[in-house]
C-alpha positions as CSV (number, residue, x, y, z in Angstrom):
1,M,0.0,-0.1,0.1
2,M,3.0,2.3,0.7
3,A,4.5,1.3,-2.3
4,R,1.4,2.3,-4.4
5,R,0.8,5.7,-2.7
6,I,4.9,6.4,-3.5
7,A,4.2,5.8,-6.7
8,E,0.8,8.0,-7.3
9,Q,2.4,10.7,-5.3
10,G,6.0,10.7,-5.1
11,A,8.9,10.1,-2.4
12,K,9.2,12.2,0.9
13,I,12.5,13.5,0.8
14,L,14.6,15.3,3.8
15,L,17.7,17.0,3.6
16,V,19.8,17.9,6.7
17,T,23.0,19.9,7.1
18,A,24.8,20.0,10.3
19,N,27.5,21.4,11.8
20,V,28.5,18.8,14.0
21,G,31.9,20.0,15.7
22,S,30.5,20.8,19.0
23,L,28.8,17.7,19.3
24,F,32.3,15.8,20.2
25,E,33.3,18.1,22.4
26,D,30.6,17.2,24.5
27,T,29.0,13.3,24.0
28,E,27.1,13.3,27.4
29,N,24.9,16.1,26.7
30,L,25.1,18.2,23.8
31,Q,25.1,14.8,21.1
32,K,22.0,13.3,23.3
33,V,20.1,16.4,22.6
34,W,21.2,16.7,19.6
35,L,20.5,13.4,18.3
36,K,16.7,13.2,20.2
37,E,16.1,16.6,18.1
38,F,16.9,15.0,15.0
39,F,15.0,12.1,15.0
40,E,11.8,14.3,16.2
41,T,12.4,16.0,13.1
42,V,12.4,12.6,11.2
43,K,9.4,11.3,13.1
44,A,7.6,14.6,12.2
45,H,7.6,14.6,8.5
46,K,8.5,10.9,7.8
47,P,10.9,10.8,4.8
48,H,11.3,7.9,2.7
49,F,14.6,9.2,1.8
50,L,16.8,10.8,4.5
51,A,20.0,12.9,3.8
52,L,21.7,13.7,6.6
53,H,25.3,16.1,5.6
54,C,27.9,16.5,8.7
55,Q,30.9,19.2,8.6
56,E,33.4,19.0,11.2
57,C,33.0,15.5,12.2
58,G,35.0,14.3,15.3
59,G,35.4,18.3,16.3
60,K,39.0,20.1,16.8
61,S,40.5,16.7,17.6
62,L,42.0,14.6,14.9
63,E,43.0,11.1,15.7
64,S,40.8,10.9,18.8
65,G,38.3,12.1,17.2
66,V,37.8,9.0,15.2
67,T,36.6,6.9,17.8
68,E,34.1,9.6,18.9
69,V,33.1,9.4,15.1
70,E,32.2,5.6,15.2
71,R,30.2,5.6,18.1
72,F,28.4,8.5,16.5
73,V,27.6,6.3,13.4
74,K,26.7,3.3,15.3
75,E,24.4,5.2,17.3
76,L,22.6,7.0,14.0
77,M,22.7,3.3,12.7
78,A,21.3,1.3,14.8
79,A,18.8,4.0,16.3
80,Q,15.3,2.8,17.1
81,E,13.8,6.0,15.5
82,L,15.4,4.6,12.2
83,K,14.3,1.1,12.5
84,D,12.2,1.5,9.4
85,Y,15.2,2.2,7.1
86,S,16.3,-1.0,5.9
87,R,19.2,0.4,3.5
88,A,22.0,2.8,4.5
89,R,25.3,4.5,3.3
90,V,27.6,6.4,5.4
91,Y,30.9,8.1,4.0
92,I,33.0,9.4,6.7
93,D,36.5,11.1,5.7
94,E,38.9,9.9,7.7
95,S,41.8,10.5,6.1
96,Y,43.1,13.2,9.0
97,E,46.9,11.2,8.1
98,S,46.8,13.8,5.3
99,P,45.9,17.0,6.1
100,E,46.1,18.0,2.3
101,R,43.3,15.5,1.7
102,F,41.2,16.0,5.1
103,T,37.6,17.4,4.9
104,A,35.6,16.0,8.2
105,L,33.1,15.5,6.1
106,G,30.4,13.0,6.8
107,S,27.5,12.0,4.7
108,F,24.5,9.8,5.6
109,Y,21.6,8.3,4.0
110,F,18.7,6.4,4.9
111,I,16.1,4.8,2.7
112,H,12.8,3.5,4.0
113,D,11.6,0.0,3.5
114,S,8.5,1.5,1.2
115,L,10.6,2.8,-0.8
116,K,11.8,0.4,-4.0
117,N,14.2,0.5,-6.3
118,V,16.4,2.8,-5.3
119,S,20.0,3.4,-6.8
120,E,23.3,4.8,-5.9
121,F,25.8,6.1,-9.2
122,D,29.0,4.4,-9.6
123,F,31.6,7.1,-10.8
124,E,34.4,4.6,-11.5
125,A,31.8,2.3,-13.3
126,G,29.9,5.6,-15.0
127,M,26.9,3.5,-13.6
128,F,23.9,3.2,-11.4
129,Q,24.1,0.5,-8.7
130,K,20.5,-0.6,-6.8
131,V,21.1,-0.2,-3.1
132,T,20.6,-3.0,-0.8
133,G,21.2,-3.5,2.6
134,K,23.7,-0.6,5.1
135,E,27.0,0.0,4.4
136,I,29.7,2.2,6.2
137,R,32.5,3.4,4.3
138,T,35.5,5.0,5.2
139,I,37.1,7.5,2.8
140,R,40.9,7.4,3.2
141,Q,41.8,8.4,-0.1
142,Q,41.2,11.4,-2.2
143,K,38.6,8.7,-4.6
144,S,36.3,6.7,-3.8
145,P,33.7,4.5,-6.1
146,M,30.6,6.0,-4.7
147,V,31.6,9.5,-4.1
148,Q,33.6,12.8,-5.7
149,K,35.3,14.2,-2.8
150,E,37.9,17.0,-3.0
151,K,39.3,19.4,-0.7
152,F,39.8,22.9,-2.0
153,P,43.3,24.1,-3.0
154,A,45.7,25.1,-0.2
155,D,46.2,28.6,-1.9
156,F,42.2,29.5,-1.7
157,F,43.4,30.5,1.9
158,P,46.9,30.6,2.7
159,Q,46.2,31.8,6.3
160,C,44.6,28.6,6.6
161,Q,45.9,26.1,4.3
162,W,45.1,23.1,6.7
163,S,41.6,23.9,6.9
164,R,39.1,21.2,6.3
165,K,37.1,22.7,3.7
166,G,35.6,21.0,0.7
167,F,32.8,18.6,-0.6
168,I,31.7,15.2,-0.9
169,R,29.4,14.1,-3.7
170,T,26.7,11.6,-4.5
171,R,24.8,10.7,-7.1
172,W,20.9,9.0,-6.4
173,G,18.1,7.5,-8.3
174,L,14.4,7.4,-6.8
175,S,11.1,8.0,-7.7
176,S,12.3,7.9,-11.8
177,C,14.2,11.2,-11.0
178,D,18.3,11.3,-10.5
179,F,19.9,14.2,-8.9
180,D,23.4,15.0,-6.9
181,L,23.6,15.6,-3.3
182,V,26.7,17.6,-2.2
183,N,28.2,17.9,1.2
184,V,29.6,21.3,1.4
185,H,32.1,23.5,4.0
186,L,33.0,26.6,2.6
187,F,35.6,29.1,4.6
188,H,35.5,30.7,7.1
189,D,35.6,34.2,8.8
190,A,39.2,34.5,10.4
191,H,38.6,38.0,11.7
192,N,35.6,40.1,12.0
193,V,38.1,43.7,11.4
194,V,39.5,42.1,8.4
195,A,35.8,41.1,7.2
196,W,34.7,44.9,7.9
197,K,37.4,46.1,5.6
198,E,35.6,46.0,2.2
199,S,32.3,45.5,0.8
200,P,32.2,42.8,-0.1
201,S,34.5,41.2,2.2
202,Y,37.9,39.2,1.7
203,Y,36.3,36.6,3.0
204,A,33.3,36.4,0.8
205,G,35.7,36.6,-2.3
206,I,37.5,33.5,-0.5
207,R,34.1,32.0,-0.5
208,Q,32.9,32.6,-4.1
209,K,36.2,31.4,-5.5
210,A,35.5,27.9,-3.3
211,M,32.0,27.9,-4.9
212,D,32.7,28.3,-8.3
213,F,35.2,25.3,-7.5
214,V,32.4,23.2,-6.8
215,L,30.0,24.1,-9.1
216,Q,32.6,23.8,-12.0
217,R,33.7,20.1,-10.4
218,I,30.2,19.0,-10.0
219,S,29.2,20.6,-13.6
220,D,32.1,19.0,-15.7
221,E,32.0,16.6,-18.8
222,R,32.7,13.5,-16.9
223,H,29.2,12.7,-16.0
224,K,25.6,13.3,-17.0
225,K,24.5,16.8,-15.8
226,L,21.8,16.4,-13.5
227,P,19.4,18.5,-10.7
228,F,21.6,18.8,-7.6
229,F,21.4,20.2,-4.7
230,L,24.4,21.5,-2.2
231,F,23.8,21.6,1.5
232,G,26.1,22.2,4.1
233,D,27.9,24.7,6.1
234,F,28.7,27.4,3.5
235,N,29.7,30.1,6.3
236,F,27.9,32.7,4.1
237,R,28.6,36.0,6.9
238,L,26.2,39.0,6.6
239,D,28.1,42.3,4.8
240,A,29.7,43.5,7.9
241,R,30.3,47.4,6.9
242,P,26.6,48.4,5.9
243,L,25.5,46.0,8.5
244,F,27.9,48.0,11.1
245,E,26.9,51.2,9.7
246,H,22.9,50.1,9.9
247,L,23.3,48.8,13.6
248,C,25.2,52.0,14.9
249,S,23.4,54.6,12.7
250,T,23.6,57.0,15.9
251,G,26.7,56.4,17.1
252,T,30.5,57.7,15.8
253,L,33.4,54.8,15.2
254,E,36.8,54.6,16.6
255,A,39.3,52.4,15.1
256,I,42.2,51.1,17.5
257,T,45.2,50.6,15.7
258,N,48.3,47.6,17.1
259,T,52.0,48.2,16.7
260,N,51.7,48.0,13.2
261,N,49.3,50.0,12.7
262,D,46.7,47.8,11.2
263,V,43.0,48.4,12.8
264,D,42.4,45.5,14.7
265,K,39.3,47.0,17.1
266,L,36.3,48.9,16.5
267,I,34.4,51.0,18.7
268,F,30.9,52.6,18.0
269,R,29.9,54.7,20.4
270,E,26.3,56.8,20.8
271,T,27.3,60.5,20.0
272,N,25.5,61.9,23.0
273,N,23.9,59.7,25.7
274,D,27.5,59.7,27.3
275,R,29.5,58.2,24.6
276,K,27.7,54.6,25.7
277,V,29.3,51.9,23.9
278,I,26.6,50.5,21.0
279,L,29.4,48.0,19.1
280,E,32.6,46.5,19.9
281,V,34.3,44.2,17.6
282,E,37.5,42.5,17.5
283,R,39.5,39.6,15.8
284,K,37.1,36.7,17.8
285,S,34.7,39.0,19.6
286,F,31.5,40.4,18.6
287,N,29.3,42.6,21.1
288,Y,26.2,44.4,19.9
289,V,24.5,46.7,22.7
290,D,21.0,44.7,21.6
291,P,21.5,41.2,20.4
292,N,17.8,40.5,20.2
293,V,17.5,42.4,16.9
294,F,19.4,39.0,15.5
295,Q,16.6,36.8,17.4
296,A,13.4,39.4,16.3
297,N,11.0,38.7,13.6
298,N,13.9,35.5,13.1
299,G,16.2,37.9,12.1
300,T,14.8,38.4,9.0
301,S,15.3,42.0,8.8
302,L,18.8,41.5,8.5
303,L,18.2,39.4,5.6
304,Q,19.0,42.4,3.6
305,F,22.9,42.1,4.5
306,D,22.4,38.9,3.7
307,K,24.4,39.5,0.0
308,E,27.0,36.1,-0.8
309,L,24.5,34.2,-2.5
310,L,23.5,36.8,-5.1
311,V,26.5,36.4,-6.8
312,F,25.3,33.1,-7.8
313,K,21.5,34.1,-8.4
314,D,21.4,32.8,-12.4
315,R,23.2,29.6,-11.1
316,L,21.6,28.4,-7.7
317,D,18.4,28.9,-5.9
318,E,17.4,28.4,-1.8
319,M,13.7,29.0,-0.8
320,E,12.8,31.6,1.9
321,I,14.6,31.6,4.6
322,T,12.3,32.2,7.9
323,F,14.4,31.4,10.4
324,P,17.0,33.5,12.8
325,P,20.6,33.2,11.9
326,T,22.1,29.6,12.4
327,Y,25.7,30.5,13.8
328,P,27.5,31.0,16.2
329,Y,25.0,30.1,18.8
330,S,26.3,29.6,23.1
331,E,27.1,26.0,23.7
332,D,26.2,26.3,27.3
333,V,22.7,24.1,27.4
334,H,21.4,26.6,29.9
335,H,21.5,29.2,27.2
336,A,20.5,27.1,24.3
337,K,18.6,30.5,22.2
338,Q,21.4,33.0,23.0
339,Y,24.5,33.6,20.7
340,N,27.8,33.6,21.3
341,T,29.7,36.6,21.1
342,T,32.8,36.0,19.0
343,R,31.0,36.3,15.7
344,C,28.1,38.5,14.3
345,P,24.9,35.9,13.8
346,A,25.0,34.9,10.3
347,W,23.0,32.3,8.1
348,C,25.9,29.8,7.7
349,D,24.1,26.6,7.3
350,R,22.5,26.5,4.3
351,I,20.4,24.3,1.4
352,L,20.9,25.6,-2.0
353,M,20.2,23.8,-5.6
354,S,20.3,24.2,-9.0
355,T,17.1,25.9,-10.8
356,S,16.4,22.6,-12.5
357,A,16.4,20.5,-8.8
358,K,13.9,23.6,-7.7
359,H,11.7,22.4,-10.0
360,L,11.6,18.7,-8.5
361,V,10.9,20.8,-5.1
362,A,8.4,23.6,-5.8
363,K,5.5,23.0,-8.6
364,P,5.1,26.0,-10.2
365,E,1.7,27.4,-10.1
366,D,1.1,27.2,-14.0
367,E,1.5,23.7,-13.5
368,R,-1.1,23.2,-10.5
369,E,-4.5,21.6,-11.1
370,E,-7.6,24.3,-11.1
371,G,-8.4,24.4,-7.1
372,E,-5.0,21.9,-6.2
373,Q,-3.5,23.5,-3.3
374,E,-0.5,22.5,-1.3
375,N,-1.9,20.3,1.7
376,E,0.5,19.4,4.6
377,E,1.5,15.9,3.3
378,N,2.7,17.7,0.2
379,S,4.0,21.0,1.9
380,I,7.4,22.3,1.3
381,V,9.1,23.4,5.0
382,Y,12.7,25.3,4.8
383,D,13.6,25.8,9.0
384,N,16.0,24.7,11.4
385,I,16.4,22.1,14.2
386,G,16.2,22.3,17.9
387,P,15.1,26.5,18.0
388,N,14.4,25.6,21.7
389,V,17.1,23.6,23.1
390,C,21.3,23.8,22.9
391,M,22.4,22.4,19.6
392,G,26.3,23.2,19.7
393,D,27.1,26.5,17.8
394,H,25.5,25.6,14.7
395,K,21.8,24.6,14.5
396,P,20.9,22.2,11.9
397,V,18.6,23.3,9.0
398,F,16.6,20.9,7.0
399,L,14.2,21.2,3.7
400,S,11.1,18.4,3.4
401,F,9.6,17.9,0.2
402,R,7.9,16.0,-2.3
403,L,9.6,14.5,-5.5
404,P,6.8,14.6,-8.2
405,A,6.1,11.0,-9.1
406,G,5.3,10.0,-12.6
407,K,7.2,12.2,-15.1
408,G,10.2,9.7,-15.2
409,N,13.3,11.9,-15.6
410,P,12.1,15.4,-17.0
411,Y,14.9,17.8,-15.8
412,A,17.8,18.4,-17.9
413,C,20.0,20.6,-16.2
414,T,19.9,23.7,-17.6
415,C,21.1,26.2,-15.0
416,R,24.4,28.2,-16.2
417,C,26.9,26.5,-14.1
418,C,26.0,23.3,-16.1
419,V,25.8,24.8,-19.2
420,V,28.8,27.6,-19.1
421,L,32.1,27.1,-17.5
């Protein structure tokens, strides 16, 4: 009965991205809460195909983190909440002994019993293979048959050349649709004041270069071009220079320099009102007088400063953001809804897609039958996980939708990233 319903309505898909680095610093508290909230999301949306992309697997420690990653994987694989998912594929990058290759990425895929004929692409053989059973595959080299993994070239960000940033790509076939799922981790802001000096920032330029690298790699001529979903920690930040001007419109700036005459601290003060400090910014410090502005109305009034995706507007799409900035939250379980004062809050964790993939997610208005409404069963939900509990410094983000049924594989990828390199 369930299989017949999927054939008629299409498979429910749940995509989740989570920077899990914090979980390995406090496995007893944070990890248990995180798993509980994750399973609650799965229960609420009842996906037939579940994809979880994790970044910073193992936390800050490399070799000692491997044991904790193995425990985390076993916990997921053996979870009673996932008992009806009889097929699974897990890919963990464990090439920690080779810093030039290590990305600390982990990609998890779970397939419900009721979903038939799911296949996965073998990049070496150039063909799809039927998915059966559960398999955990560690990646200790640059290439693996079922994944495309690459770390960004060291010269992209010379100051942080051993940072664990890169991507892992898998390719899937289900409900008569083929598509790519790409786990991405882009470069961070290393210095808050440096991020403020230019608009767009120096770091935004590095992330743009890395994103271009990903799009070129997944759209080259080696394999057929398909719709794709990119979800991970993109580290997108709010455009600091105009943002600070907006937040401190009634104040004046005092820029403090170091011995090399470089600005390394910013202090914005009220013009009057006893010169009260409005905002104070240092390398790893961001203290604003009214942090509630990032939570009010889910912080969406500040989306005007979320500009990094605009560069890719003709290549990438995203559903509307209606949740608060996903980073950097306090890792204190007693202050789950507060942000750390290390960085300016931003929507770092995202689920992006090619134009052709968006057609798989959202049925165009002109294709709906007269009077057809989007009910809860078929609704598209783009939101964060665990808004009221501590999930670490990042809130996971998910996208729930239903694939179109009975259309074969009609969506050739015609977005610019596929036809213009």
